[in-house]
C-alpha positions, -999 to +999 in steps of 0.1 A: +058+315+703+031+325+728-001+345+726-032+356+743-064+352+725-098+357+735-123+336+725-161+343+728-188+321+719-218+337+701-251+315+693-252+297+661-291+291+661-289+258+648-297+235+677-300+244+716-268+252+726-250+254+692-223+283+692-197+298+666-164+308+681-149+341+679-112+345+681-093+376+687-055+379+691-029+402+683-027+384+647-063+393+639-099+379+643-114+351+630-149+335+634-156+297+633-192+293+624-197+254+624-234+248+611-254+280+618-288+292+610-290+330+615-323+348+601-315+381+584-301+412+606-295+386+635-258+390+633-267+431+635-280+422+670-254+403+683-235+432+703-204+407+708-195+409+671-192+447+674-166+471+691-185+503+697-210+513+670-190+492+643-187+455+634-152+443+645-126+438+618-129+402+612-100+388+590-110+353+583-142+338+583-143+296+582-180+284+571-179+248+581-216+244+571-235+218+550-249+245+529-218+263+516-225+247+482-240+266+450-263+236+445-284+253+473-294+284+455-324+293+476-331+284+513-363+301+523-364+318+555-375+299+586-406+325+590-413+311+552-412+277+562-432+280+594-458+300+575-460+272+547-459+247+573-487+264+595-509+268+565-508+230+553-513+218+592-541+238+599-561+229+566-555+192+575-562+192+610-593+214+610-611+186+585-618+162+617-606+155+649-590+122+634-569+137+607-536+138+621-501+153+612-468+135+615-438+158+619-413+130+604-381+149+625-348+128+619-327+147+649-337+147+685-331+183+688-333+214+666-372+214+657-383+235+688-392+264+672-413+244+650-432+227+679-434+262+697-453+279+668-474+253+659-487+248+694-491+286+698-507+291+667-532+262+664-537+252+702-527+218+697-499+200+718-473+182+697-470+145+709-434+134+717-417+097+727-407+113+763-404+149+781-368+143+794-348+161+767-369+191+772-366+194+808-340+221+802-359+241+778-391+249+801-404+275+776-414+241+753-427+221+779-463+237+775-462+229+740-453+193+739-469+160+757-467+124+758-506+121+755-508+101+721-547+116+717-534+149+699-535+156+662-498+166+659-469+138+664-435+140+666-430+107+676-401+082+667-396+049+662-367+031+648-386+021+615-407+051+612-408+049+574-425+016+579-449+025+604-460+055+580-465+030+552-490+011+573-513+042+580-500+044+614-480+068+634-446+056+652-462+057+687-486+030+673-518+047+671-540+036+640-574+049+655-591+069+679-628+059+694-623+031+665-624+055+638-593+053+614-568+080+613-563+103+582-523+109+585-502+128+566-462+133+567-442+162+570-403+161+568-388+193+579-358+193+562-331+220+544-317+193+524-345+191+501-340+221+485-304+211+473-320+181+458-349+201+437-341+223+408-359+258+407 
């Protein structure tokens, strides 16, 4: 039996280009999320989830997400996380110009929000290995740099943890003008909230 189905792609807020699929046909409407991260009220602003003044009648929702598990009892909002990181980075980098932060980001994409906000709030560009991956995201280009002489790093190396233990950044920096760097590592990861108890 054949049926026409309308498929709408909705932003998932997970990483650049990530989407949720809304399937609409004669037999009903289904939302397939994949991994997603939406702030409170964000779904209410998605026009394509609405029909006129009301939310579309969705019969089934398939939540295909890492965090659909009771052990993740509380995941702070993106704003709460950003404010905590901002406070830590601001207090550390304001000590001296030799106090630097390494953002231990395990994935290539998905941290753009963090880089942009840190750069805007602190006036410090974030060091990355190369700019190629951000070429199609012009809004971030003025917030990242390949110049290693900055106080915030998100550079990567195959043996990142080994490098950090040796008090050097993955890009190889250990000092500036002969003065040793004081490095702290921040690992932005939602998984942490599933591994800890209240």
